[in-house]
Residue frames as qw, qx, qy, qz and C-alpha x, y, z in Angstrom:
[[0.002, -0.890, -0.455, 0.010, 0.02, -0.01, 0.02],
 [0.405, 0.239, 0.008, 0.883, 1.24, 3.48, -0.90],
 [0.185, -0.835, -0.443, 0.269, 0.40, 6.68, 1.05],
 [0.346, 0.304, 0.101, 0.882, 0.95, 10.25, -0.16],
 [0.195, -0.826, -0.470, 0.242, 0.00, 13.45, 1.68],
 [0.363, 0.287, 0.112, 0.879, 0.36, 17.01, 0.63],
 [0.022, -0.703, -0.430, 0.566, -0.80, 20.41, 2.03],
 [0.291, 0.472, 0.456, 0.696, -2.17, 22.87, -0.48],
 [0.050, -0.533, -0.301, 0.789, -2.62, 26.57, 0.23],
 [0.320, 0.662, 0.599, 0.316, -5.38, 27.88, -1.99],
 [0.128, 0.225, 0.055, 0.964, -5.49, 31.49, -3.12],
 [0.206, 0.317, 0.534, -0.756, -8.10, 33.62, -1.51],
 [0.006, 0.382, 0.764, 0.521, -11.48, 33.18, -3.16],
 [0.326, -0.236, 0.009, -0.915, -14.52, 35.46, -3.01],
 [0.493, 0.052, 0.683, -0.536, -17.50, 34.36, -1.01],
 [0.752, 0.331, -0.206, -0.532, -19.30, 31.57, -2.94],
 [0.894, -0.042, 0.447, 0.005, -18.84, 28.08, -4.29],
 [0.279, 0.770, -0.496, -0.291, -15.72, 27.41, -6.41],
 [0.979, 0.181, -0.091, 0.017, -14.46, 24.39, -8.37],
 [0.180, -0.812, 0.555, 0.012, -11.06, 23.33, -7.09],
 [0.975, 0.043, 0.215, 0.019, -10.72, 19.82, -8.52],
 [0.706, 0.596, -0.164, 0.346, -7.82, 20.83, -10.84],
 [0.100, -0.802, 0.439, -0.392, -6.01, 22.64, -8.00],
 [0.793, -0.392, 0.421, -0.199, -6.17, 19.46, -5.92],
 [0.950, 0.233, 0.160, 0.131, -4.95, 17.21, -8.69],
 [0.486, 0.739, -0.278, 0.375, -2.04, 19.51, -9.59],
 [0.339, -0.746, 0.450, -0.356, -0.97, 19.48, -5.92],
 [0.656, -0.328, 0.668, -0.126, -0.73, 15.69, -5.75],
 [0.591, 0.490, -0.499, -0.402, 0.57, 14.16, -8.95],
 [0.074, -0.276, 0.946, -0.153, 1.45, 10.97, -7.03],
 [0.709, 0.193, 0.389, -0.556, -2.20, 10.02, -7.42],
 [0.658, 0.497, -0.452, -0.340, -1.10, 8.54, -10.79],
 [0.171, 0.368, -0.903, 0.137, 0.69, 5.76, -8.83],
 [0.434, 0.051, 0.729, -0.526, -2.57, 4.51, -7.26],
 [0.212, -0.087, -0.838, -0.496, -4.51, 1.84, -9.22],
 [0.494, -0.582, -0.585, -0.275, -7.18, 1.28, -6.59],
 [0.381, -0.140, -0.523, 0.749, -7.54, 3.54, -3.53],
 [0.153, -0.864, -0.472, 0.085, -8.99, 6.60, -1.88],
 [0.319, 0.294, -0.113, 0.894, -8.32, 10.29, -1.76],
 [0.292, -0.769, -0.517, 0.237, -9.40, 12.38, 1.15],
 [0.239, 0.462, -0.006, 0.854, -9.34, 16.23, 0.97],
 [0.428, -0.660, -0.529, 0.319, -9.71, 18.06, 4.33],
 [0.149, 0.747, 0.029, 0.647, -10.00, 21.78, 4.91],
 [0.516, -0.213, -0.538, 0.632, -8.30, 23.22, 8.00],
 [0.082, -0.162, 0.062, -0.981, -10.88, 25.96, 8.67],
 [0.081, 0.404, 0.824, -0.388, -14.20, 26.42, 10.47],
 [0.314, 0.638, 0.219, -0.669, -15.74, 29.04, 8.21],
 [0.470, 0.478, -0.523, -0.527, -15.26, 27.32, 4.82],
 [0.759, -0.046, 0.616, -0.206, -16.14, 23.80, 3.66],
 [0.061, 0.279, -0.817, -0.502, -15.92, 21.22, 0.89],
 [0.710, 0.254, 0.531, -0.386, -18.50, 19.39, -1.06],
 [0.248, -0.062, 0.802, 0.540, -18.91, 17.49, -4.32],
 [0.466, 0.616, 0.476, -0.422, -21.41, 18.67, -6.94],
 [0.616, 0.738, 0.272, 0.039, -22.08, 19.93, -10.47],
 [0.540, -0.422, 0.285, 0.670, -18.89, 20.75, -12.35],
 [0.376, 0.325, 0.562, 0.661, -20.27, 22.16, -15.61],
 [0.048, -0.771, -0.408, -0.486, -23.04, 24.73, -15.10],
 [0.271, 0.153, -0.411, 0.857, -21.81, 27.64, -12.95],
 [0.444, -0.434, -0.122, -0.775, -25.42, 28.60, -12.14],
 [0.789, -0.358, -0.499, 0.031, -25.57, 25.61, -9.75],
 [0.546, -0.077, -0.410, 0.726, -22.86, 27.30, -7.72],
 [0.110, -0.274, -0.001, -0.955, -24.71, 30.60, -7.76],
 [0.669, -0.421, -0.361, -0.494, -27.90, 28.84, -6.61],
 [0.719, -0.234, -0.544, 0.364, -25.99, 27.14, -3.78],
 [0.262, 0.050, -0.298, 0.916, -24.80, 30.52, -2.52],
 [0.373, -0.327, -0.154, -0.855, -28.31, 32.05, -2.75],
 [0.748, -0.361, -0.497, -0.252, -29.91, 29.18, -1.02],
 [0.641, -0.176, -0.511, 0.546, -27.35, 28.95, 1.80],
 [0.090, 0.154, -0.191, 0.965, -27.63, 32.72, 2.42],
 [0.558, -0.356, -0.217, -0.717, -31.46, 32.41, 2.74],
 [0.801, -0.268, -0.534, -0.023, -31.23, 29.28, 4.85],
 [0.651, -0.410, -0.286, 0.571, -28.57, 30.69, 7.16],
 [0.185, 0.892, 0.173, 0.375, -29.00, 34.49, 7.23],
 [0.405, 0.218, -0.332, 0.823, -26.65, 37.13, 8.54],
 [0.151, -0.282, 0.222, -0.921, -27.55, 39.29, 11.52],
 [0.581, -0.443, -0.650, -0.209, -29.94, 36.82, 13.10],
 [0.318, -0.740, 0.172, -0.566, -30.91, 38.40, 16.47],
 [0.896, -0.425, 0.066, -0.112, -30.10, 35.17, 18.41],
 [0.782, 0.370, -0.267, 0.425, -26.43, 34.99, 17.31],
 [0.547, -0.816, 0.038, 0.181, -24.01, 35.58, 20.18],
 [0.652, -0.228, 0.370, 0.622, -20.75, 35.03, 18.24],
 [0.393, 0.863, 0.296, 0.113, -20.79, 38.36, 16.33],
 [0.342, -0.824, 0.185, 0.412, -17.44, 40.06, 17.10],
 [0.457, -0.208, 0.622, 0.601, -15.83, 38.88, 13.86],
 [0.213, 0.191, -0.413, -0.865, -18.52, 40.36, 11.62],
 [0.706, 0.158, 0.240, -0.647, -22.03, 39.50, 10.45],
 [0.759, 0.359, -0.459, -0.290, -20.78, 36.78, 8.08],
 [0.082, 0.466, -0.844, 0.251, -18.81, 34.85, 10.70],
 [0.510, -0.024, 0.733, -0.450, -21.42, 32.92, 12.70],
 [0.815, 0.413, 0.091, -0.397, -23.40, 32.04, 9.53],
 [0.478, 0.613, -0.623, -0.084, -20.10, 30.84, 8.01],
 [0.166, -0.316, 0.884, -0.303, -19.55, 28.43, 10.90],
 [0.684, 0.208, 0.534, -0.452, -23.12, 27.02, 10.58],
 [0.721, 0.584, -0.205, -0.312, -22.77, 26.64, 6.72],
 [0.244, 0.557, -0.792, 0.054, -19.41, 24.86, 7.19],
 [0.339, -0.132, 0.859, -0.359, -21.03, 22.41, 9.58],
 [0.746, 0.367, 0.275, -0.483, -23.98, 21.81, 7.31],
 [0.725, 0.561, -0.385, -0.108, -21.66, 20.79, 4.53],
 [0.950, -0.241, -0.037, 0.192, -18.33, 19.18, 5.60],
 [0.242, -0.844, 0.415, 0.236, -14.70, 19.66, 6.38],
 [0.250, -0.378, 0.825, 0.339, -13.71, 16.78, 4.05],
 [0.832, 0.348, -0.091, -0.423, -14.62, 14.79, 1.02],
 [0.487, -0.325, 0.795, 0.157, -13.51, 11.26, 0.20],
 [0.669, 0.551, -0.211, -0.452, -13.26, 10.07, -3.41],
 [0.913, -0.033, 0.377, 0.156, -12.41, 6.65, -4.80],
 [0.100, 0.712, -0.545, -0.432, -9.25, 6.55, -6.98],
 [0.875, 0.236, 0.423, 0.017, -9.26, 4.23, -9.97],
 [0.757, 0.360, 0.257, 0.481, -6.29, 3.89, -12.36],
 [0.481, -0.041, -0.019, 0.876, -4.58, 7.03, -11.11],
 [0.122, -0.334, -0.175, -0.918, -7.56, 9.45, -11.25],
 [0.320, 0.094, 0.594, -0.732, -10.42, 10.34, -8.96],
 [0.005, -0.281, -0.903, -0.326, -13.39, 8.20, -9.82],
 [0.238, 0.374, 0.329, -0.834, -15.95, 11.07, -9.90],
 [0.508, 0.580, 0.635, -0.042, -19.06, 11.15, -11.95],
 [0.471, 0.413, 0.378, 0.681, -18.97, 12.90, -15.28],
 [0.045, -0.792, -0.191, -0.578, -20.68, 16.04, -13.89],
 [0.678, -0.691, -0.196, 0.159, -18.92, 16.05, -10.48],
 [0.457, 0.544, -0.305, 0.634, -16.26, 18.32, -9.07],
 [0.523, -0.428, -0.505, 0.536, -14.91, 19.33, -5.69],
 [0.049, -0.864, -0.182, -0.466, -16.14, 22.73, -4.41],
 [0.316, -0.078, -0.467, 0.822, -14.45, 25.06, -2.05],
 [0.222, -0.784, -0.515, -0.265, -17.36, 26.63, -0.25],
 [0.294, 0.117, -0.273, 0.908, -16.11, 30.03, 0.94],
 [0.254, -0.720, -0.645, -0.042, -18.63, 31.32, 3.49],
 [0.301, -0.683, -0.182, 0.640, -16.86, 34.54, 4.50],
 [0.371, 0.921, 0.094, -0.079, -16.79, 37.80, 2.65],
 [0.302, 0.794, -0.507, 0.148, -12.99, 37.96, 3.09],
 [0.949, -0.306, 0.058, -0.043, -11.97, 34.52, 4.21],
 [0.126, -0.769, 0.604, 0.167, -8.41, 34.75, 2.88],
 [0.476, 0.357, -0.781, -0.191, -6.38, 31.79, 1.60],
 [0.874, -0.262, 0.182, -0.367, -7.51, 28.37, 2.75],
 [0.008, -0.505, 0.863, 0.010, -5.33, 25.30, 3.58],
 [0.925, 0.047, -0.133, -0.353, -6.17, 21.75, 2.49],
 [0.361, -0.422, 0.831, 0.021, -4.62, 18.48, 3.48],
 [0.793, 0.335, -0.295, -0.415, -4.81, 15.92, 0.59],
 [0.458, -0.369, 0.807, -0.058, -4.23, 12.25, 1.42],
 [0.789, 0.329, -0.346, -0.387, -4.15, 9.59, -1.25],
 [0.370, -0.378, 0.841, -0.112, -3.63, 5.88, -0.47],
 [0.902, 0.258, 0.107, -0.330, -4.04, 2.58, -2.16],
 [0.732, -0.193, 0.574, 0.310, -2.25, -0.01, -4.25]]
């Protein structure tokens, strides 16, 4: 069994949902050595998240942002954690609703995603800054 792990520092993204599949694959070319295995991508932040969804039509990502903003609004009167700005507590909730990691099967050196699937960085802050990922690939 082979194991590879890399840390990737992403550039700062604007608030929203962004495809980062290519960034991940460029960071870990060793994935080509895995015939059958798994890739886990973990984000080291509490106000951004990861998910897998539509990789072709950008309006899906716009709709995600619109829906999440309606579902988890800013300035809710019951929020106590407000000293980092009105987008901070909603960002924590959104990150927990999605996930801090995704796991993808690896087959013949590539992620075995569906034809319309890609990995999203879900940036929930207005000015979240760069984000750090840990990418772990293992298998035979």
